[in-house]
TORDRENZA-756854 format. One record per residue: x, y, z of N, C-alpha, C in turn; residue in one letter. Coordinates in steps of 0.05 Angstrom, whole numbers, plus 5000, padded with zeros to 4 digits. Last residue first. Example, Ala and Ser with C-alpha at 12.3 -4.5 7.8 and 13.67 -1.06 7.14 Angstrom:
<sites>
525749555142527349795143525850015157S/526448865156524649105156526449345156A/
</sites>
This chain:
<sites>
343937233890344237083915347036973918H/340737733861343537623862343937503889K/335637973821336337833845339237723841F/333338373784336138303784337038173811H/327938433739328938393766331838303764R/324538883696326738673698327638663727I/321339313692320239053684322238833686G/322739823706324339693685323039443674T/319840453723319840163725321340043701L/321341053758321040913733321340603739V/319241643790319841353793319341223765M/320642243825320142113800320841813804A/317342543881319542383870318642263844M/313742833912314742953886317342813877D/311342583952313842713959315342823933H/306842353930306542533953309042683960E/309142023892307642253883307342463906N/311241613925313041773908311642033900A/306541413947308541533964310441713948V/304141213900302741423915304841563933Q/307740813884307241043867306041273882V/307040463928309640593923309340833906S/301640313918302440433943305040583941E/301940063869300540323871301240463897E/304439573879305939783865304640053869D/302539123904302239373918303939603905R/304038693875301138743876300539013890I/309938883837308638803862305538863860S/312039073791310938793790309738713816G/318539393790315739393790314639103790G/324239483788322939313769319939353766P/326440183795325839913806324439753785Q/328940793812328740613791328440333803I/327341463832327641173839327341013814V/329242113857328241943836329041643842A/330942383903329242523883328142353861V/331642343974331942203947330042333927I/331242524026331642714004332142593977G/330042204067332842244063333442454041A/324542154062325642294085328542364082E/324441844016323342114015324442274038A/326341354037327841494016327041784014A/322241214071324941254082326641414062L/318241144033317841354054320641424065K/320140714004319840973991319641204011L/319740314042322440384032322340664019T/314040274049315740364071318640454061D/310340094012311340364009313340444029G/311839413992310039614004311539874003M/315339133962312839003969310839183983P/318539383907317939453935315339303942F/322638933865320339123871320139173900F/329738943863327238803860325039003868A/334239273867334439043849331738893845D/333539963862332939733877332939493858S/336640603867336040363850335640123868A/335741313873335741043887335040823866L/339341923872337341743861337741473874V/340142523913341142283901338742123888A/338242943944338642993915339642743899G/341442693999339642913989340342973961R/345742384008343242254000341342453989A/349942654027349842623999347342483990H/349842634083348642864070348342844040E/349741924079349742164096348342404082G/350841434056350941674039351041934055A/350241074098352841104086353041364070Q/344741144107346641214128349341244117E/342840944058342341224065344241314087I/344540404060345340574038345040874045A/341740234107344740214105345740404083I/336440304091337540454115340540454114R/335939954049335640234044336940394068A/336439454075338439524055338439834050A/331839484107334439474120336639554101G/327839474067328139704084330839724097V/328538954048329339184031329539434047R/331438444088329138594079330138854065N/336338204094334038024094331438174086M/341638444051339838464074337438284072Q/345638524013345338274026343638274049G/347339234019347538954005346938734024A/347139874000346039694020345839414008G/351140413987350540143977349539984002V/351941083965350940903986350240633974G/353941333923354341473949353341293972V/356941243860355341123882355941273907T/357041773812358341593830356341473850M/354742203784356442003770357941823787G/351742493822354042613807355842413795D/349541933857349442233855351942323840K/345841383881347741493861347341793860V/344940803920344441093917346541203899L/341940163919344240323912343440613909V/340139583952339539853947341940003940I/338238903953340139103948338839363942A/338038273989336638513978338538733975N/343038123938340338183946339938123977S/349338403922347838183935345038273944K/349838753861349938753891348238533902V/349138793808351538643817351838643848H/344939113799344638843790347038663799K/346739613815345139453834344739173825V/349439833770350939753793349239553811V/345539963733347939803724349439693748N/342440303764341340043755343639853747W/345740743771344840603794343940313786G/345940913717348340833731347640663755L/340641043710341740823693344340733707R/340141473745338441233749339741003734L/343441853721344241743747342641483753Q/340341953675343141843673344041723699E/335742153698335641903683338441783680L/337642633719336742423737336642153723E/338742893670340842833689340042623709E/333442933649335642783634337842713652A/328742813703330142983684332342813669S/322942393708325742453715326942633693P/316542683718318242533700321142593707V/311442633766313942773758315642583741R/307642243772306942503760309342643750K/310141583755309541803774308742053758T/312041213721309341163733308541373753V/315541093663315041283685312241253695T/319040563643316240653644316040833668Q/323940323598323340483622320440593620L/325240113551324139933571323140083595Q/327540483518324740433513323540223533D/332940463534331240683542328240633538A/335039823561334640013538332640223547E/339639483599337139643600337139843576L/341938843587342539123584339939273583R/343638243621341438413610342438713609H/346737833637348038053622345938233608V/347137363679345437603677346937823663D/348236733648349336963663347637193658T/343436203654344736413638345936623656E/345035683700343235883689344836063671Q/345035103739346235233717344135433706I/347034733796345134913784346535063761L/348434073815349334313803346934473792L/349733623872348633703847349733973836G/351333503923350333293906349233383880G/350234133945350933873955349633643938D/351734533887350234483911350934203921I/355135003848355034733859353234743884S/353235363791353435383821353035093832T/354935693734354635433747355035473776L/352536073681353536083709352935823723Q/354836133615353036013634354336033662W/354736603559356036463582354036343601A/353236903518352536623516353636463540A/355337393530352537373527351537083526S/360437583538359537363555356637303551N/361038033508362637793500361737543515R/357938403534356938293509358438043500S/360838593576358838393582357738263557A/367738673571365138743560363138523565S/374038973589371938773594369338863582P/378739183539376739253560374739033564A/384638773532382338923521380338973543I/388638653572389138683543387038833528G/388438603625386538433610386938453580T/393238563675392638683649390738503633R/393838683743392938503723392138653697L/397938703797397038863775396338663752L/397638703868397538543844396538723821R/402138953916399739003900399938823875I/406838893945404738683947402438723929N/410439323936411239053933408938853930K/410239883898408639763920409039453917K/412539993851414040053875412739943900Q/408839913812410639683818412439743842S/406440403805405040203821406839963828L/410440673775409340773800408240563817I/411140353729413340413747412440513774E/405940363708407140103718409440153736L/405740893693403840783713404940533724A/409640903652409941063677408140963700E/407340563615410040493626410340653653T/400340463628402540603615405140523628T/396839863624398140053642400240193626F/390339613601393239663599394139853621E/385439453624386239353598389239393593P/386339293694385739483673386539353645A/386139233764385739103738385039303717I/389639173823388639363803388539223777V/388938913889389138873861388239113845I/389139123941389938843936390638813906E/391639743964389739593948390939323943L/392640274006393139994003390939873987F/393840903973392540723992393240443987I/396941143934396741283959395241123980E/396640923884398840843901398740953929S/392441173859392040893868394240813888L/394841653846392641653865392341363876L/398541473809399541613832397341603854Q/395241273770396941083784397941213810A/393141733748391441563762392941363779T/397941943725396542093745394541923761D/399341533689401141603711399541743733A/393641103672395741303665397241373691D/390740513652391540673676393940843668I/385840443601388540423611389140603635P/379040283623380940433605383740393617R/376040063661375539973634377040133613N/378539803723378140023704377639903677A/377839583790377939513761377139763745A/380639423852379839643833380039543805V/379439143915380239093887379039313869I/381739373980379839273961381039213934G/384339634020384639344018382939203999G/379540124022382240044032382339744033F/374340214010376040153988378840063997I/371840364058371640094049373540014026S/373140924062373940734083374040434071T/371341214020374241204024375041004045P/366741153978367041024004369940994011D/366841523936364241383943364341253971S/371941683926370241863943367641713952A/373441273890374641293917372941453936Y/370141403847369941133860371041143887A/372141913835369341883844369041613859K/377241803819376841983842374041953853R/376241463775377441353799376941543823Y/374041833738372441603747373541493772A/378442173730376042273742374342043754E/381841793705382641933730380242033744Y/379141653661379341443681380341573707I/374542183641377142043641377241833662S/369442343650370642393625373242253619E/366541803690367342083685368342103656G/363941423745364241463717365141753712I/365040973799365041243789365241243759G/363440623857363440613828363340903819V/364840243915365140493901365040463871G/364039743931363939943952364240223940C/360539193906361739443900361739633924P/362138543935360238763930361739023923N/366038183947364238113925362038323920M/369338423985367638203992365338163972H/369439013948370338893974368438683980K/371539403892369939173904371239083930V/370739963851372139843874370439633887A/371240143784369740003804371539903826V/370640653735372440503755370640383776V/370240843667368940753692370940613709A/368841173606370841113627369441053654P/363140853573364941063578366940993601G/360440353579361740413554363840633558E/359639883631359940153623361440183596F/359739363650357139483645357239753630E/364639213666363839143639361239253631S/364839313719365939523702365339463673V/362438833738361039093742362139283722I/366138433724363338413715361938683717A/370738603751370638603722367838593711L/368938513804369738783795369638803764A/368437963804366138133809366638413799A/373637803797371637733777369237903779N/375937993843376838113818374738043795A/373437673882372937963882373638083855D/375537163866372637213868372037513866N/381037263871379837183845376837233845I/381637373926382437563906381037513879N/380036873948378337113952379037333933N/384536563931381736483924379836733926Y/389937003910388536823928385736753918S/395437073865392637123872391636923892L/402037223886400137043874397337103883E/404237923888403937643898401937473882K/406638323832405438253857405337963864G/405238433762406638493787405138383810H/402138253719404638403714406438443739L/398437743696399237863720402037993716Q/393637773646396437733652397137883677E/387337423637388937663644391837583651A/384136983630386037053608387737293614T/380936973675382636743670384636803648P/377937473671380037443690381837213684L/377137713602376237593627378537543646S/379437893557378238103574377137973600G/377337343516379337553522377937763539Q/374036763545374037003527376237193536S/376036093545375336323560375836573543A/375635563527375435773507374736043522L/376235233573378035203550377935433531P/375735613634374435483612376335443589E/380335503688378935663668377635493647R/381535453759381235333733379935533714Y/385035433819383735613800383835473772F/383835113883385335143858383735323840A/384334943954383135073931385035073907A/382534754021384134723998382734853974Q/381535104081380134994057382234984034Q/383535384125383235084127382034944103H/383635924111386135774110385735474112P/377936044067379136054093381635884093N/377135994013375936224026377036274053E/383235644005380735733994379735984008G/390435703993388035604008385535723995Y/393935783952395035713978392835603996R/392135433892392035663909392935583938L/394835243828393935163854393935423872S/392435483765394335473786393135363811Q/389335323720391035563718393235553740V/386934743689388034863713389835103707K/381034773651383834743651385134883675E/374734413649376434653656379334583656Y/368734183622371434133628372834413632T/362433833628363934083624366934013632V/356633543608359433483612361033743607T/350333353624352033583621354933503627L/345033013595347532973610349333213604Q/340933253569340233053590342732983606E/342333963559342333673551341733493575P/340034533550340234373574340134073567F/340634693495341334863518341834713543T/342334583433341634413457342534573481E/343434783381341634933400340834773423G/347034553350344334463347342434593366V/351734813366350934813338348134733334Q/352134693420351634983411350634983383E/353234163416350834243430350134533421N/358134183392355934073377353234143390L/361234413434361034553408358634453392Y/360634033474359734303478359334453452G/363033593451360233583458359133863460A/368333783448366933713423363833713428I/369433843502369534083485368034033458V/369033313518367133513530367133773513A/373133063492370433003484368433203495D/377433303521377233323492374333273482Y/376333113573376333403567375933463537A/377232563564374632663574374232953568A/382532563550380532483530377732563538T/384832743598385232883573383132813553H/383432363636382632643640382832793614R/385931933612382931933613381932203620F/391432093617390232043592387132063592V/392032093672392332353657390932323630K/391731563684389731743695389632003680A/396431403657393831303648391531473658A/400331653688399931733660397331633649L/399631363736399331653736398831753707Q/400930843718398330903731397631193729K/406330903702404230823682401430883692R/408831033750408731223728406531163709T/407930543776406830793788406731003766E/410930193746408030163746406730423757L/416130523709415130393733412030373731T/418730363644417630553663416730393687T/425230113623422430113622421430333642D/430630133628429730003605426630013602G/432730423671431930143676430929993650T/434730913653435630803678435130503680A/432231033605435131033605436230893630Q/426931033623427830833603430830803603V/426931463658426431193669427330973650E/428331903625429831843650429431553658E/424231903587427031863579428731773603I/419731993619419931743605422831683597I/420832513636420532303656420932033643R/420832803589423332783604423132553624G/415332773574417432643557419932593574Y/411433063600412232803611414432663596D/410333493569411533543595412533293608A/407233303527410133333523411633383548A/402332833540403233103546406233113543D/401032313535399432503520400332783523V/403131643536403831933542402332103523V/403331033567401931203548402431493557V/405730373571406130643579404830823558T/402929753590403529943569403730223580V/401729413632403829343614404629553595F/397729673661399429483675401929403659A/394829953625397230083636398829903653H/390629863590392529653594395129753607N/388030343587386530123600388629913608K/391630643558391230703585389830483600A/391230393508393830373522393430423552A/385930513495386830233495389330213512S/386031073497384330933515385230643517R/389631183455390131283482388631123502L/387030973411389530863419390130943448M/382531323411382131023413384730893422T/384531833405383331763430382931463433P/386531733350388331803372387031733399G/382331613316384331413321386031473345G/379432113320378231853325380331643333I/378732813327380532573326379032323334D/375933293291375333113313376932853309I/376733613247378833613268377933463294N/372233583217374633453207376833443228E/368933923246368433643246370933483237I/371234423232371134333260370734033262A/370334433177373134433188373234333216D/364734463177366134243163369034213174E/363734963200362834713213364434473203Y/369435393199367035293187366235023202T/372135963231372135673228369435593216V/373636493239372636413212372336113209D/375836523290373336673284372036593258S/377935953325378236143302375736263295K/376535563360376935823371377536033349S/376435093333373735223337374135503349I/381934963333380535003309378035173313T/383334893386384535113372383035173346Q/380234433396379734683411380834923396K/382634053361379834133358379234403372F/387933853337387334103353384534203350P/388433153348387833373329387033623345Y/392732973405390332973388390133193369L/398432573416396732793423394832843400N/401731983438399732103420398732363432V/405431453446405831753449404031883428V/405730843478404331013459404631303467V/409530263486409230543491407630673470L/409329733470409829793498409430093505D/405829283433406729553432406929643462I/407328613409406428793429407329083423Y/405228333347407328413365406228623385S/402627743313402528023323404628083343L/401527243289403927393282403927683290G/397426943307396727143286399127293278L/400026623346398526503324398026693301E/401727023382403726863367402326733342Q/396827223402398727403389400727243372M/394726753423393426873401395327073387Q/398326653466398026463443396726583419A/397427093498400027053487399826863462Q/392027013513392727253497395427213483H/392826543542391126533518391726773500E/396026723585397026513567395426503541A/397427343607395127173601395926983579N/401027733615401327493631398927303628D/399528143581402028013576402327753592R/393828253546394728223573397228043573V/393228693493393828433501395028423529A/392629223475390729113494391428833505L/396629343437396229513460394529383482L/396428953399399029013412398729183436G/391129003385391928763397394528813412S/391429503358390029483385390329223399H/394529393312395229603331394029543358V/392128973288395028953293395929163312A/386829153281387428953303390428933308P/386229863273386829603261387529403284H/386630463264384230313273384430023261L/390430763242391230613265388930433276T/387830943195390530853194391330683217K/383231333168383531063176386430973173V/384231863152382031803173382331523183R/387831953112388831913138386831853159G/384431983067385932223076386932193104D/383031423062381031633068382331883081M/388531033092386531103072384731333081I/394630713096393030933107391131033086E/394430003078395130283074393430483090P/396529463117394229593104394929883101F/399829223151399529103125397229223109G/400829433201398129333195397929173170T/406329553197405229403219402629273213V/406829863153408629623155407629443178D/403430273164402530083144404229833145S/406330593198404130433210403130223190I/413430543184410830653181408630473192G/419030603228417530463208414730573207I/425230953236422430923242421130763221V/431031273261429931033248427030993256P/432131953251431331753271430131513256V/433332383220435232163220434531953240G/429732783213431732813236433632583238A/426632583174428332803168430432863188Q/424032183204425832103183427732333175E/420932533237422932343249424932253228L/417432763198419232923214421532753226L/414732303178416432473160418432633176T/411932153224413831963211415932123193K/408632593229410532523251412732343240T/405332583184407332803189409332733210G/404131883183403932143171406232343176G/406531523241404631583220405031853208T/410930993268409731263266407831283242S/414830633313412730613292411530903292I/421130433333419230643332417430603308L/424230023382423430043354421030243353E/429330193426426430163423425830203393V/434630273442433930033429430929983424G/435930763461435530553482434630293469A/435831053416438531003427438330783449K/430331113410431830953391434630873401A/429331453454428231183453429731003434L/432131903439432831773464431731483464A/429432043392432231983391433131833416E/424232143412424731913393427531843392A/425232603444424232353455424832113437L/426932963404428732893426427932643439E/422232983372424732883360426632793383V/418533213407418132943398420632823386I/418233753424419933553439419833273429G/412233863391414133973411415633743425T/408433743355410933613352413033703372K/401933593359403733783369406533653370D/400233103338399533343324401433563332S/403632473334402932713349402232933329V/405131843347403531993326402432233341S/408731273357408731563361407131693339I/409630683392408130813371407831103376L/415030253407413430493413412030583389A/417929683437416529793414414930033423R/420529523483421629443459420429593434K/422229573550420729703528422129633503M/422228983590423529213579421929323555S/421528623650420328713626421728973616M/
</sites>
């Protein structure tokens, strides 16, 4: 079997002239449509129009041109089926051996800030996916190409043997169905959003591969990194790696956690993360000051950690960062001097997000968690605490300075694995108790880590206190103010303990469990 006829119709014209020239030189007759046909004619490549095949003009602004039996019979006919052969001869139809199609740029269209609904709908391709699916179904006889990266492979095989191998056709067919499924998933997602369909009866999502990973959480686990088709700027999947080794699975998880935390802050802030939990958070007048505080929060745990900043890294900050071993530094930008300083460390990864991360950009994002045989989906927790949500329930009202520290603690504790307790003082975390089976245990860890810095600090809890024991422990350590959701049937016991020790306590009415 040899390739005799090809249909080419592409939105993305990358490499298409070179492919067409090679096919024509190999004696393959080329059929094309619209802009692709015009481009090939201008390049001097012999080509016939789709209307010459169908005997029917392209109509309705090109909406109807390839949806015709002359096209789909040529794609779907089973070549070793005598009845199919007889029907093709009786109707004067010809086989099509190769289809090269890529689709209307729907994703690119809806990513525009000023896109209209009508423009989005107009960029839903119908004929392209139909041809791709027909050709892919009949891959025993038909070659189908949807990716310009595969043009070279087609040229090599056709030049060598006059056709492609069955193995190639199988691989390309699988790629086509992945491509059309992803294309339809993006369309479905857009339309669901337009009609306010939050949890449809069938959920179809798609992701694009960023890279294969050396391994997963542990060396015996395979892994890869994917991104959403419309991933927001300032997020990890859209960040540019400027220096260092390839990211690992654990690097990516930790870096994402660091970006999520630092996105909570409007002013200069630096977050250090280890094993998905913050080990140091600092805020200040400058990113230099913020980093000094984040480092001082826990000089031991930050070693080998991930650091994220919401302002550009300057030379002075870079010098401090270079003094310890860090896996990754993430920032909107790095000055030239900072990049020179940090690049001297061979293994450190430097990621530039381009713009500061912001939780508001992810307000419509969904969090997907796989379980055995299923999937959990929920809104991402991007709740921002407003001043009017706070309710003081103790005799002593927190001072303005204490209130600022409480808000810092609250912004951090929502990102700490539950049960979680965070202690804050002077614009930095001084103690973090994470992932404990009981709240008293989390408080003990945070207080022990804080040491003498616990005295005069404030305490944030991700959920309410079921009884007053945690408050008693905090009072003994010298904690002066507490922020927590409230809502326990024994809230009054905690209020009483706070009052007895002259602690201020405010309730938020919002819980931040993180499992």
